N, C-alpha and C positions, 0 to 999 in steps of 0.2 A: 710547652716550651720546646719539646723534642721536634714537633712539627715545624716550628720556625727554624730551628737549626738545620733540619733536613732540607727545608726549602732554600735556605741560604747556601748550603753546601751544593745543592743541585744547580742553582743559578751560577755559582762560582765555577763549577765544573763545566757547564755548557758555555760560559763566556770566557773560558780560559784563553782561548786563542781564536783568531779570525781565520786561521788556516783550515780549509775544508777537510783535509786529511787527518786532522787531530780531533775531530768531533767524535763523540762516543759511538755513533753509528755512521759509517761511511757507505754511501751508495755507489756501487760500481756501474759503469756504463757498458753497454754492448758495443764492441768494436769488431769490424770486419775488414780484413785486408783482402783486396781483390785485384787480380792481374788478368787482363783480357787483351785481345788484339787479333790481328789477321795472320801473324806468322806462325803461331802455335808451337813455338820453341823458345823458351825463356830461361834465363838464369836469374834467380830471385834472391834478394838479400832483405832481411827485415829484423826488427827488434820484437821479441816475443813478449808475452805477458809478464815474464819475470825479469825483463831488462837485458836478456842475452841476445847477442847478434847471431843470427842463423842464416844459412844458405841452403838453397835447394834448386832443383831444376824442374821444369814442367813442360809437357808437350801439348797442353790444352789449357783451358781456363783454370786458374788456380785461385783458391780463397781459403781464408783461415779466420775463425771466429774465437773471440775470448772476451773476458770482462776486465775492465781496468778502472782504477780510481781517477778522480779528477786530477789534472796536471801531470799525468803520466806521459813520458816521452814516447812518441810513435815515429817509426821510420819504415819505409817500404821503397824498394828499388827493384826494377826489372830491366834486363837487357834483352833485346831482340837478337837471337842467335842466328838469324838468317839475313840475307842481303835484300829481302823484300818485306813488305808489310809494315805494320805498326805495332807498338806496344802501349798499353794504357794501364796505369796504376790508380787505385782509389782506396782511400781510407774512409769507411762509413761508420758514423756514430749513430746508433739507433737506426733510423730510416733516412738520415740526411748524410749527403756526401760532405765530409769534413775537409779532406784533402784530395787533390786529383792532379795528374800530370800525364802527358802523352808525348811520344816520340815517333816521328814518321821517317826518320833517316835510316840508312842501312846500318845495321848493328847498333842502333840507337839505344839510349838508356833513359828511362823515365823514373824520376825519384821524387819522393815527398817526405817531409818531416814536420812534426808539430807536436802539440800537446792535446790531451783529452780536455774537453771543455766541461 
């Protein structure tokens, strides 16, 4: 009888919700933010793994890696601080590009936002 009660409890626990983030075991995805371009002078804004908005500057290719749960909000923006060249931003999930944008105008901004799949 105890085995049946345990089985019923386990099934009820696992089927409690269809929300991916409420399962007993939540698998996090590898996320990489990447800023590249030809200007090599960028002002970068992003949302980190804790949901905080951050800002930084970079004089070369910039990237940041972290793990995130499904449906987590992602945001990455970079401004070209020079009057020439281009800036490109990418959000990569695992090995696939999830979000991408590019700006080729003077002092242009490339921004992307979305959610972890």
